[in-house]
C-alpha positions in Angstrom: -19.9 -13.7 -16.7 -19.5 -15.4 -13.4 -16.7 -14.3 -11.0 -15.4 -14.5 -7.6 -13.1 -12.0 -5.7 -9.9 -12.9 -4.1 -8.4 -10.5 -1.3 -4.7 -11.1 -0.6 -2.7 -10.5 2.5 -1.3 -7.4 1.0 -4.4 -5.1 1.1 -3.4 -3.4 -2.0 -3.8 -6.6 -4.2 -7.0 -8.2 -5.4 -7.8 -10.9 -7.9 -10.9 -11.7 -9.9 -11.5 -15.2 -11.0 -14.1 -15.6 -13.8 -15.5 -17.9 -16.4 -14.3 -15.7 -19.2 -10.9 -16.0 -20.9 -8.8 -13.0 -20.3 -5.8 -14.0 -22.2 -4.4 -16.7 -24.3 -1.0 -16.3 -23.1 0.5 -18.0 -20.1 0.5 -14.7 -18.2 0.7 -11.0 -19.2 1.9 -8.1 -17.0 0.9 -4.4 -17.4 2.1 -1.3 -15.5 0.1 1.9 -16.3 3.0 4.1 -16.9 5.2 1.9 -19.0 3.1 -0.2 -21.2 3.0 -0.2 -24.9 -0.5 0.8 -25.7 -0.7 -1.3 -28.9 0.0 -4.5 -27.0 -2.4 -3.8 -24.1 -6.0 -5.3 -24.4 -8.7 -2.6 -24.6 -10.2 -3.8 -21.2 -6.9 -3.4 -19.5 -6.6 0.2 -21.0 -10.0 0.9 -19.3 -8.9 -0.5 -16.0 -6.1 1.8 -15.9 -8.6 4.6 -16.3 -10.0 3.7 -12.9 -8.4 6.0 -10.2 -6.1 3.8 -8.1 -5.1 1.0 -10.5 -1.4 0.9 -10.8 -0.8 -2.7 -12.0 -2.6 -5.5 -13.8 -1.6 -9.1 -14.6 -3.6 -11.6 -16.5 -4.0 -15.3 -16.5 -6.3 -17.3 -18.5 -9.2 -16.9 -16.1 -7.9 -14.5 -13.6 -7.1 -10.6 -13.3 -4.7 -9.6 -10.7 -4.7 -5.9 -9.8 -2.7 -3.6 -7.5 -4.1 -0.3 -6.1 -2.4 2.7 -4.6 -2.2 2.8 -0.8 -4.7 5.6 -0.4 -7.5 4.0 -2.5 -10.3 1.7 -1.4 -11.2 -1.5 -3.2 -14.9 -0.8 -2.1 -14.9 2.2 -4.5 -12.6 0.6 -7.3 -14.2 -2.8 -7.6 -17.6 -1.4 -8.7 -16.0 0.4 -11.6 -13.8 -2.7 -12.4 -16.8 -5.1 -12.6 -18.6 -2.4 -14.8 -15.6 -2.5 -17.2 -15.5 -6.3 -17.3 -19.3 -6.4 -18.0 -18.9 -4.0 -20.9 -16.1 -6.1 -22.5 -17.0 -9.7 -21.6 -20.8 -9.8 -21.0 -22.3 -6.7 -22.6 -25.8 -8.1 -22.8 -25.6 -10.8 -20.2 -25.5 -11.1 -16.5 -22.4 -10.4 -14.5 -22.7 -12.4 -11.2 -20.7 -12.9 -8.1 -21.0 -16.8 -7.6 -19.3 -17.0 -4.1 -18.3 -14.9 -1.1 -14.8 -13.3 -1.7 -11.9 -15.5 -0.7 -9.7 -14.0 2.1 -6.3 -15.0 3.2 -3.7 -13.9 5.7 -0.3 -15.2 6.5 0.1 -16.3 10.1 3.2 -15.8 12.3 5.0 -18.8 10.9 4.5 -17.8 7.3 1.6 -20.2 6.6 -1.3 -19.1 4.4 -4.6 -19.2 6.2 -8.1 -18.7 4.6 -9.9 -17.7 7.9 -9.8 -14.2 9.5 -8.5 -15.5 12.8 -6.1 -18.4 13.6 -7.8 -21.6 14.6 -6.9 -22.9 18.1 -6.0 -26.4 16.8 -3.6 -25.9 14.0 -3.1 -28.9 11.8 -0.2 -27.5 10.2 1.8 -27.8 13.6 1.6 -31.6 13.0 4.0 -31.2 9.9 7.6 -31.5 10.3 9.5 -28.3 10.8 11.3 -28.8 7.6 8.1 -29.0 5.5 7.0 -26.0 3.8 3.5 -25.4 2.8 3.2 -23.8 -0.6 -0.1 -22.4 -2.0 
C-alpha cells in the first residue's frame, strides 16, 4: 500500500490518501461512541482502539480521522499505519510516497499549502467577489 498524509488547518484532523480502496460507498462516517458495530468495517473498529481517535470518515481512497485535543498525531499515526498494513497489505510493503501535505487558512480565508504566507500573493489579483474553493 502506498499512502500520503494530509494535515489540515485544524490540528486535530488528519487524512490518509492511499492506493487501496477503503470503501465502495460515496462516503461513510463513524463516531466511536454511537456506531453500529455490525456496519463498521473491521479496520475502522481497530482504528477506534487507538487511544485518541474519536471520528473516522471514509472515501474511496481516503481515510479522514479526528483525534482528541490532548493526543499527538506523532504517536497515533504509527499505530494507524500498522493497522492499515495489517488489513490492506499484510504481506506487502507500506510506503509513504510523498512528504505530508500541510495547509493553513490565511487571514482572508484562503487555503494555502505553504507554512508561511508568500509575499507576492496571486490570489490578491482575483476580484473580491470571487471565492477560492478547495
